[in-house]
PAPALUM-889487 format. One record per residue (C-alpha): residue number from 1; residue in three letters; z, x, y. Coordinates in Angstrom, 3 decimals, decimal comma, padded with zeros to 6 digits, always signed. Layout:
BEGIN
REC resi resn        z        x        y
REC  NUM  ALA        Z        X        Y
...
This chain:
BEGIN
REC resi resn        z        x        y
REC    1  MET +000,000 +000,000 +000,000
REC    2  ALA -000,940 +001,359 +003,419
REC    3  LEU +001,715 +002,109 +005,962
REC    4  THR +001,977 -000,252 +008,935
REC    5  ALA +002,901 +001,158 +012,349
REC    6  ILE +003,942 -001,147 +015,165
REC    7  THR +003,254 +000,825 +018,321
REC    8  GLY +003,899 +000,498 +022,028
REC    9  ALA +006,661 -002,109 +021,739
REC   10  ARG +010,084 -002,093 +023,314
REC   11  VAL +012,505 -001,907 +020,354
REC   12  PHE +015,801 -003,811 +020,296
REC   13  ASP +017,514 -002,622 +017,142
REC   14  GLY +020,050 -005,447 +016,819
REC   15  GLU +022,616 -003,723 +019,013
REC   16  LYS +020,708 -002,174 +021,903
REC   17  THR +017,285 -001,286 +023,240
REC   18  LEU +016,096 +002,043 +021,874
REC   19  GLY +014,087 +004,624 +023,735
REC   20  VAL +011,319 +004,575 +021,134
REC   21  ARG +008,008 +002,742 +020,877
REC   22  THR +006,973 +003,036 +017,215
REC   23  VAL +008,345 +001,498 +014,008
REC   24  VAL +006,730 +002,253 +010,642
REC   25  ILE +006,838 -000,029 +007,592
REC   26  ASP +006,164 +001,117 +004,036
REC   27  GLY +006,088 -001,794 +001,590
REC   28  THR +009,220 -003,875 +002,111
REC   29  ARG +011,191 -001,293 +004,111
REC   30  ILE +011,368 +000,313 +007,530
REC   31  VAL +010,731 +004,013 +006,963
REC   32  ARG +010,571 +005,385 +010,494
REC   33  VAL +011,932 +004,390 +013,908
REC   34  GLY +010,385 +006,513 +016,647
REC   35  GLY +007,894 +009,344 +016,573
REC   36  ASP +004,139 +009,011 +016,233
REC   37  ALA +002,227 +006,615 +014,012
REC   38  PRO +001,304 +008,311 +010,715
REC   39  ARG -002,341 +009,149 +010,221
REC   40  GLY -004,142 +006,364 +008,363
REC   41  ALA -001,510 +003,720 +009,034
REC   42  ASP -002,547 +000,188 +009,884
REC   43  LEU -001,766 -000,144 +013,578
REC   44  VAL -000,227 -003,208 +015,231
REC   45  ASP -000,381 -003,112 +019,019
REC   46  GLY +003,044 -004,008 +020,432
REC   47  GLY +002,122 -003,385 +024,054
REC   48  GLY +003,954 -005,705 +026,427
REC   49  ALA +006,157 -006,968 +023,606
REC   50  THR +009,644 -006,451 +022,182
REC   51  LEU +010,307 -005,789 +018,509
REC   52  LEU +013,503 -007,384 +017,190
REC   53  PRO +015,151 -007,635 +013,796
REC   54  GLY +014,286 -010,884 +012,081
REC   55  LEU +016,699 -013,540 +013,343
REC   56  ILE +019,549 -014,889 +011,203
REC   57  ASP +020,753 -018,483 +011,547
REC   58  ALA +024,422 -018,425 +010,550
REC   59  HIS +024,726 -022,172 +009,894
REC   60  VAL +022,107 -024,397 +008,273
REC   61  HIS +021,663 -026,978 +005,526
REC   62  SER +018,334 -026,556 +003,772
REC   63  ALA +015,770 -029,296 +003,271
REC   64  PRO +012,293 -029,375 +001,736
REC   65  GLY +010,094 -027,084 +003,812
REC   66  SER +012,911 -025,917 +006,058
REC   67  LEU +012,824 -022,272 +004,978
REC   68  ALA +009,101 -022,085 +005,730
REC   69  LEU +009,676 -023,737 +009,114
REC   70  ALA +012,453 -021,276 +009,938
REC   71  LEU +010,229 -018,291 +009,177
REC   72  ARG +007,499 -019,582 +011,497
REC   73  PHE +010,059 -019,204 +014,296
REC   74  GLY +011,001 -015,650 +013,293
REC   75  VAL +014,187 -016,653 +011,458
REC   76  THR +013,982 -014,455 +008,379
REC   77  THR +017,382 -015,362 +006,886
REC   78  GLU +019,344 -018,614 +006,892
REC   79  LEU +022,981 -018,970 +005,847
REC   80  GLU +023,410 -022,293 +004,100
REC   81  MET +026,833 -023,795 +004,727
REC   82  GLN +026,406 -026,549 +002,155
REC   83  GLY +023,449 -026,920 -000,147
REC   84  MET +021,587 -026,081 -003,329
REC   85  ASN +020,439 -022,485 -002,783
REC   86  THR +023,124 -020,638 -004,700
REC   87  ARG +022,098 -017,515 -006,617
REC   88  GLU +021,277 -019,481 -009,769
REC   89  ASN +018,759 -021,632 -007,887
REC   90  ARG +017,011 -019,290 -005,450
REC   91  GLY +015,135 -016,843 -007,632
REC   92  HIS +011,840 -018,313 -006,454
REC   93  ILE +012,858 -017,763 -002,816
REC   94  THR +013,878 -014,120 -003,077
REC   95  ASP +010,324 -012,827 -003,523
REC   96  ASP +008,478 -015,490 -001,521
REC   97  ASP +007,524 -013,919 +001,784
REC   98  THR +006,243 -017,216 +003,196
REC   99  VAL +009,794 -018,578 +003,593
REC  100  ALA +013,066 -017,362 +005,063
REC  101  ASP +015,552 -015,738 +002,724
REC  102  VAL +018,797 -017,648 +002,185
REC  103  ARG +022,456 -017,210 +001,257
REC  104  SER +024,617 -020,182 +000,374
REC  105  ALA +028,166 -021,460 +000,084
REC  106  GLY +027,002 -024,019 -002,464
REC  107  PHE +029,155 -027,061 -001,828
REC  108  ALA +032,279 -026,831 +000,306
REC  109  ILE +035,823 -027,555 -000,794
REC  110  THR +036,701 -031,004 +000,578
REC  111  PRO +038,753 -033,988 -000,614
REC  112  PRO +037,069 -036,925 -002,388
REC  113  GLY +035,608 -039,098 +000,372
REC  114  GLY +036,023 -036,319 +002,944
REC  115  HIS +033,525 -034,775 +005,324
REC  116  PRO +030,497 -034,871 +005,231
REC  117  SER +030,372 -038,188 +003,363
REC  118  GLU +030,791 -040,143 +006,621
REC  119  LEU +027,544 -038,749 +008,042
REC  120  MET +025,257 -040,413 +005,495
REC  121  PRO +024,022 -043,946 +006,175
REC  122  GLU +024,824 -046,352 +003,355
REC  123  GLY +022,209 -046,124 +000,640
REC  124  PHE +020,632 -042,918 +001,986
REC  125  ARG +019,199 -040,578 -000,640
REC  126  PRO +017,663 -037,216 +000,292
REC  127  LYS +013,975 -036,981 -000,559
REC  128  TRP +013,836 -033,830 -002,635
REC  129  ASP +013,745 -032,692 -006,231
REC  130  LEU +017,011 -031,649 -007,810
REC  131  PRO +017,411 -027,917 -008,485
REC  132  PRO +017,430 -026,469 -012,021
REC  133  VAL +021,230 -026,158 -011,880
REC  134  MET +023,257 -028,634 -009,856
REC  135  PRO +025,861 -026,865 -007,705
REC  136  LEU +029,504 -027,473 -008,407
REC  137  MET +031,152 -030,292 -006,416
REC  138  PRO +034,613 -028,834 -005,649
REC  139  PHE +036,493 -031,976 -004,550
REC  140  SER +040,100 -030,922 -004,002
REC  141  SER +043,235 -032,655 -002,793
REC  142  THR +045,882 -030,132 -003,837
REC  143  PRO +046,430 -026,377 -003,540
REC  144  GLU +046,069 -026,028 -007,310
REC  145  GLU +042,691 -027,774 -007,350
REC  146  ALA +041,299 -025,702 -004,474
REC  147  ALA +042,457 -022,432 -006,034
REC  148  ALA +040,970 -023,363 -009,406
REC  149  PHE +037,560 -024,129 -007,895
REC  150  VAL +037,181 -020,792 -006,083
REC  151  PRO +036,381 -018,610 -009,145
REC  152  GLN +034,131 -021,347 -010,511
REC  153  LEU +032,135 -021,481 -007,272
REC  154  LEU +031,741 -017,712 -007,240
REC  155  ALA +030,702 -017,642 -010,898
REC  156  ARG +028,102 -020,343 -010,180
REC  157  GLY +026,489 -018,298 -007,414
REC  158  SER +028,192 -019,186 -004,129
REC  159  ASP +027,886 -016,268 -001,720
REC  160  PHE +030,955 -017,329 +000,285
REC  161  ILE +033,559 -020,085 +000,112
REC  162  LYS +033,638 -022,901 +002,644
REC  163  PHE +036,483 -025,293 +003,456
REC  164  MET +036,056 -028,617 +005,277
REC  165  ILE +038,955 -029,230 +007,697
REC  166  ASP +037,954 -032,509 +009,324
REC  167  ASP +039,874 -035,743 +009,847
REC  168  GLY +036,787 -037,566 +011,138
REC  169  SER +038,081 -037,974 +014,677
REC  170  VAL +035,060 -036,273 +016,279
REC  171  GLU +032,548 -038,108 +014,075
REC  172  GLY +033,984 -041,545 +014,865
REC  173  HIS +035,773 -041,873 +011,511
REC  174  PRO +039,463 -041,202 +012,273
REC  175  GLY +041,630 -041,062 +009,188
REC  176  LEU +039,005 -039,392 +007,019
REC  177  PRO +040,605 -037,563 +004,056
REC  178  SER +041,029 -033,921 +005,034
REC  179  LEU +042,348 -030,726 +003,490
REC  180  ASP +045,933 -029,925 +004,423
REC  181  ARG +047,255 -026,510 +005,376
REC  182  ALA +048,714 -025,720 +001,937
REC  183  THR +045,416 -026,487 +000,201
REC  184  VAL +043,361 -024,332 +002,548
REC  185  THR +045,897 -021,506 +002,326
REC  186  ALA +045,850 -021,574 -001,474
REC  187  GLY +042,061 -021,568 -001,596
REC  188  VAL +041,807 -018,660 +000,841
REC  189  ALA +044,411 -016,652 -001,077
REC  190  GLU +042,437 -017,159 -004,288
REC  191  ALA +039,183 -016,132 -002,608
REC  192  ARG +040,836 -012,931 -001,413
REC  193  LYS +041,599 -011,976 -005,000
REC  194  TYR +037,855 -011,825 -005,585
REC  195  GLY +037,005 -010,196 -002,262
REC  196  ALA +035,081 -013,314 -001,242
REC  197  LEU +034,289 -014,230 +002,358
REC  198  THR +035,722 -017,558 +003,543
REC  199  VAL +034,567 -019,906 +006,292
REC  200  ALA +035,808 -023,228 +007,608
REC  201  HIS +034,248 -026,279 +009,203
REC  202  ALA +036,559 -027,234 +012,070
REC  203  LEU +035,565 -029,388 +015,049
REC  204  THR +039,024 -029,828 +016,582
REC  205  LEU +041,360 -027,279 +018,118
REC  206  GLU +044,103 -028,008 +015,599
REC  207  ALA +041,704 -027,651 +012,671
REC  208  ALA +040,636 -024,263 +014,071
REC  209  ARG +044,309 -023,271 +014,307
REC  210  MET +044,896 -024,309 +010,696
REC  211  ALA +041,951 -022,221 +009,527
REC  212  ALA +043,173 -019,187 +011,454
REC  213  GLU +046,710 -019,492 +010,151
REC  214  ALA +045,418 -019,930 +006,586
REC  215  GLY +043,550 -016,614 +006,854
REC  216  VAL +039,980 -017,931 +006,883
REC  217  ASP +037,479 -015,233 +007,892
REC  218  GLY +035,280 -017,332 +010,161
REC  219  LEU +034,803 -020,695 +011,847
REC  220  THR +031,407 -022,324 +011,411
REC  221  HIS +031,859 -024,410 +014,579
REC  222  VAL +033,668 -024,163 +017,882
REC  223  PHE +036,108 -027,011 +018,513
REC  224  MET +034,910 -029,700 +020,904
REC  225  ASP +037,783 -032,167 +021,224
REC  226  GLN +039,523 -030,403 +024,118
REC  227  PRO +039,295 -027,370 +026,389
REC  228  HIS +040,443 -024,063 +025,016
REC  229  THR +043,798 -022,526 +025,828
REC  230  ASP +044,624 -018,849 +026,143
REC  231  GLU +046,888 -019,330 +023,136
REC  232  ILE +044,195 -020,597 +020,727
REC  233  ILE +041,821 -017,830 +021,793
REC  234  ARG +044,588 -015,343 +021,022
REC  235  VAL +045,252 -016,956 +017,621
REC  236  ILE +041,572 -016,677 +016,655
REC  237  LYS +041,306 -013,103 +017,911
REC  238  ASP +044,517 -011,948 +016,232
REC  239  ALA +043,301 -013,455 +012,957
REC  240  GLY +040,201 -011,254 +013,150
REC  241  MET +037,946 -014,277 +012,818
REC  242  PHE +034,331 -014,679 +013,791
REC  243  VAL +033,042 -017,937 +015,258
REC  244  VAL +029,659 -019,615 +014,846
REC  245  PRO +029,813 -022,019 +017,825
REC  246  CYS +026,765 -024,160 +016,965
REC  247  VAL +026,579 -025,265 +020,602
REC  248  SER +023,306 -027,023 +019,810
REC  249  LEU +025,165 -029,243 +017,354
REC  250  ASN +027,976 -029,948 +019,808
REC  251  ALA +025,446 -030,990 +022,432
REC  252  SER +023,829 -033,333 +019,924
REC  253  MET +027,238 -034,781 +018,996
REC  254  MET +027,671 -035,602 +022,685
REC  255  GLY +024,397 -037,535 +022,695
REC  256  ILE +022,328 -034,772 +024,321
REC  257  THR +018,850 -034,589 +022,815
REC  258  ALA +016,628 -031,527 +022,624
REC  259  ASP +013,653 -033,179 +024,326
REC  260  ALA +013,087 -030,204 +026,609
REC  261  LEU +012,880 -027,892 +023,609
REC  262  ALA +010,510 -030,256 +021,796
REC  263  ASP +008,315 -030,407 +024,924
REC  264  ASP +007,956 -026,619 +024,988
REC  265  PRO +004,417 -025,945 +023,697
REC  266  ARG +005,692 -022,834 +021,890
REC  267  VAL +007,899 -025,167 +019,820
REC  268  ALA +005,651 -028,220 +019,599
REC  269  ALA +002,862 -026,197 +018,018
REC  270  ARG +005,102 -025,384 +015,037
REC  271  LEU +006,652 -028,827 +014,377
REC  272  ASP +005,345 -031,804 +012,459
REC  273  SER +006,028 -035,365 +013,605
REC  274  ALA +009,210 -035,785 +011,546
REC  275  TRP +010,845 -032,676 +012,994
REC  276  ASP +009,654 -033,634 +016,482
REC  277  ARG +011,346 -037,040 +016,161
REC  278  THR +014,498 -035,392 +014,855
REC  279  LEU +014,631 -032,900 +017,711
REC  280  ARG +014,253 -035,731 +020,233
REC  281  SER +017,204 -037,647 +018,772
REC  282  SER +020,921 -036,808 +018,565
REC  283  TYR +024,032 -037,347 +016,470
REC  284  ASP +025,662 -039,147 +019,438
REC  285  ARG +029,075 -039,418 +017,737
REC  286  TYR +031,267 -037,899 +020,457
REC  287  PRO +029,826 -038,934 +023,839
REC  288  GLN +033,153 -038,273 +025,551
REC  289  GLY +032,805 -034,543 +024,867
REC  290  ARG +032,100 -032,053 +027,659
REC  291  LEU +029,496 -029,362 +027,096
REC  292  ASP +031,008 -027,321 +029,933
REC  293  ASP +034,263 -027,146 +027,963
REC  294  VAL +032,371 -025,820 +024,940
REC  295  TYR +030,628 -023,241 +027,115
REC  296  ALA +033,978 -022,156 +028,537
REC  297  THR +035,429 -021,755 +025,038
REC  298  VAL +032,477 -019,630 +023,899
REC  299  ARG +032,765 -017,528 +027,046
REC  300  ALA +036,494 -016,989 +026,457
REC  301  LEU +035,968 -016,028 +022,818
REC  302  ASP +033,321 -013,488 +023,768
REC  303  ALA +035,446 -012,079 +026,589
REC  304  ALA +038,357 -011,681 +024,160
REC  305  GLY +036,207 -009,620 +021,805
REC  306  VAL +035,819 -012,272 +019,107
REC  307  ASP +032,546 -011,881 +017,215
REC  308  VAL +030,291 -014,782 +018,200
REC  309  LEU +027,468 -015,570 +015,759
REC  310  ALA +024,391 -017,706 +016,368
REC  311  GLY +024,021 -020,790 +014,195
REC  312  THR +022,637 -024,283 +014,569
REC  313  ASP +023,748 -026,689 +011,803
REC  314  ALA +020,099 -027,716 +011,416
REC  315  SER +019,681 -029,967 +008,402
REC  316  MET +017,117 -032,595 +007,383
REC  317  PRO +014,287 -034,144 +009,423
REC  318  GLU +016,215 -037,378 +009,934
REC  319  THR +017,101 -038,840 +013,327
REC  320  PHE +020,765 -039,280 +012,372
REC  321  PHE +020,851 -035,470 +012,115
REC  322  GLY +019,084 -035,311 +015,477
REC  323  GLY +018,750 -032,699 +018,165
REC  324  LEU +018,202 -029,897 +015,659
REC  325  ALA +015,291 -028,315 +013,801
REC  326  HIS +015,194 -025,226 +011,626
REC  327  GLY +013,991 -022,148 +013,465
REC  328  ALA +013,414 -023,831 +016,805
REC  329  SER +017,089 -024,613 +017,320
REC  330  LEU +018,160 -021,014 +016,802
REC  331  HIS +016,128 -020,081 +019,882
REC  332  HIS +017,822 -023,018 +021,641
REC  333  GLU +021,201 -021,711 +020,500
REC  334  LEU +020,467 -018,323 +022,042
REC  335  GLN +019,728 -020,100 +025,315
REC  336  HIS +023,024 -021,993 +025,030
REC  337  LEU +024,952 -018,765 +024,406
REC  338  VAL +023,465 -017,227 +027,531
REC  339  ALA +024,234 -020,404 +029,508
REC  340  ALA +027,820 -020,060 +028,267
REC  341  GLY +028,037 -016,567 +029,760
REC  342  LEU +026,900 -014,101 +027,100
REC  343  THR +024,363 -011,526 +028,210
REC  344  PRO +020,964 -011,863 +026,524
REC  345  ALA +021,655 -008,675 +024,567
REC  346  ARG +024,950 -010,080 +023,241
REC  347  ALA +023,218 -013,316 +022,295
REC  348  LEU +020,564 -011,353 +020,396
REC  349  ARG +023,281 -009,424 +018,559
REC  350  ALA +024,782 -012,789 +017,581
REC  351  ALA +021,541 -013,627 +015,747
REC  352  THR +020,985 -010,199 +014,206
REC  353  ALA +023,382 -007,281 +013,752
REC  354  THR +026,676 -009,108 +014,279
REC  355  THR +025,873 -011,843 +011,780
REC  356  ALA +024,594 -009,324 +009,233
REC  357  ARG +027,791 -007,311 +009,563
REC  358  ARG +030,190 -010,248 +009,310
REC  359  PHE +028,357 -011,786 +006,344
REC  360  ARG +028,053 -008,404 +004,597
REC  361  LEU +024,263 -008,326 +004,654
REC  362  GLY +023,934 -004,571 +004,827
REC  363  ASP +020,177 -004,489 +004,264
REC  364  ARG +019,078 -006,481 +007,340
REC  365  GLY +019,909 -007,520 +010,886
REC  366  ARG +018,879 -004,202 +012,447
REC  367  VAL +015,759 -002,149 +013,048
REC  368  ALA +016,781 +000,991 +011,180
REC  369  GLU +015,302 +003,300 +008,584
REC  370  GLY +015,839 +002,137 +005,017
REC  371  LEU +016,489 -001,510 +005,860
REC  372  ARG +014,335 -004,511 +005,001
REC  373  ALA +011,297 -004,872 +007,221
REC  374  ASP +012,368 -008,290 +008,507
REC  375  LEU +010,960 -008,156 +012,031
REC  376  LEU +010,017 -010,339 +014,969
REC  377  LEU +007,578 -009,254 +017,690
REC  378  VAL +007,709 -011,314 +020,901
REC  379  ASP +005,862 -011,024 +024,183
REC  380  GLY +008,063 -010,078 +027,113
REC  381  ASP +011,638 -008,840 +027,098
REC  382  PRO +014,322 -011,205 +025,750
REC  383  THR +017,054 -008,751 +026,766
REC  384  GLY +016,191 -009,822 +030,312
REC  385  ASP +015,016 -013,399 +029,733
REC  386  ILE +016,347 -014,948 +026,519
REC  387  GLY +013,587 -017,558 +026,637
REC  388  ASP +011,119 -014,837 +025,679
REC  389  THR +012,275 -015,062 +022,033
REC  390  LEU +009,908 -018,024 +021,724
REC  391  ASN +006,895 -015,927 +022,747
REC  392  ILE +006,249 -015,159 +019,096
REC  393  ARG +003,416 -012,722 +018,452
REC  394  ALA +004,153 -011,724 +014,835
REC  395  VAL +006,752 -012,154 +012,087
REC  396  TRP +007,335 -009,918 +009,046
REC  397  ARG +009,471 -010,792 +006,042
REC  398  ARG +010,056 -007,772 +003,776
REC  399  GLY +007,101 -006,045 +005,390
REC  400  THR +004,680 -008,903 +004,789
REC  401  ARG +003,242 -010,311 +007,980
REC  402  LEU +003,321 -014,085 +008,155
REC  403  ALA -000,139 -015,543 +008,536
REC  404  ASP -000,765 -017,039 +011,988
């Protein structure tokens, strides 16, 4: 296979802009960053563009066609926070360079009748084929049940363990069965025995506190029921947690659609009618929420040194999961993070190097020799204008360029 040399581009390596203009790919790997293009290499002109690591969405739920859609937007890896793509079911994805790669929690630990059951309209059935092996459904109401499910989930191919801490108050279902502190604590302690990463769904401040005090590694949402306090920011920081704010989801929960994103011709050209309708809708379950409060919380977390990761909670092309679309919404999330006060460079780290580090994906998330050639070439300079991430010129997944 011939070498490929991307030349003349500004290179953002996942942490910072480098003073080099050439990146060389050999097969599936990056083999050189800097220097001259090797003789005989296939040349890709990166003039006027910025080369980034392939983006990572740190919170999705896969649907038919969603991994292909994500890749069209330069999202080369998605982290599935509830779904079917555990190790035993994703062999066909690993070597398919027309779709984003994926890692999965499988199904989250939640009580019978707990979140996310309240989100599904009565009688709704997803329109997709069942996988070869159905993931384990770890319904738990006691510490003993949660602890017993952890090794089973890991043995069945979950890449990390997720806990649902949700009483339904934000979704308009107060009194929803929810995990208690002892159950979460027992599950986390068991996961630690296996060296497994743990994450928690938490939309309220008190649920975030419970997760932190139970020793969970990361929050897959930022709370939206009240403004932050200095004390809760300190609790999260002292626990060493990361946070995936999913501001795009919070906006949708407040009834804010993503019409402006759907109207962007750079987005519209990549969406079919179902995803367009979904993006123009919203969850609209917490209209009393304040997006400015969410922005302020994200800004405080970042200022405190908490690792902020970029994720969307994109799911199925259904209007009751509205305001979100795979791939497109990660670019929207980057815009939200900058609106909240992160610099464009910090926002880009949140979708590349920081997420790779916190989710232990040592082979991606950076432009560095020896790593996977998951790359995104965009016109302009997103370290100055974050909106330039949508100026997609080329995408590579494991060194294979996605067809235009």
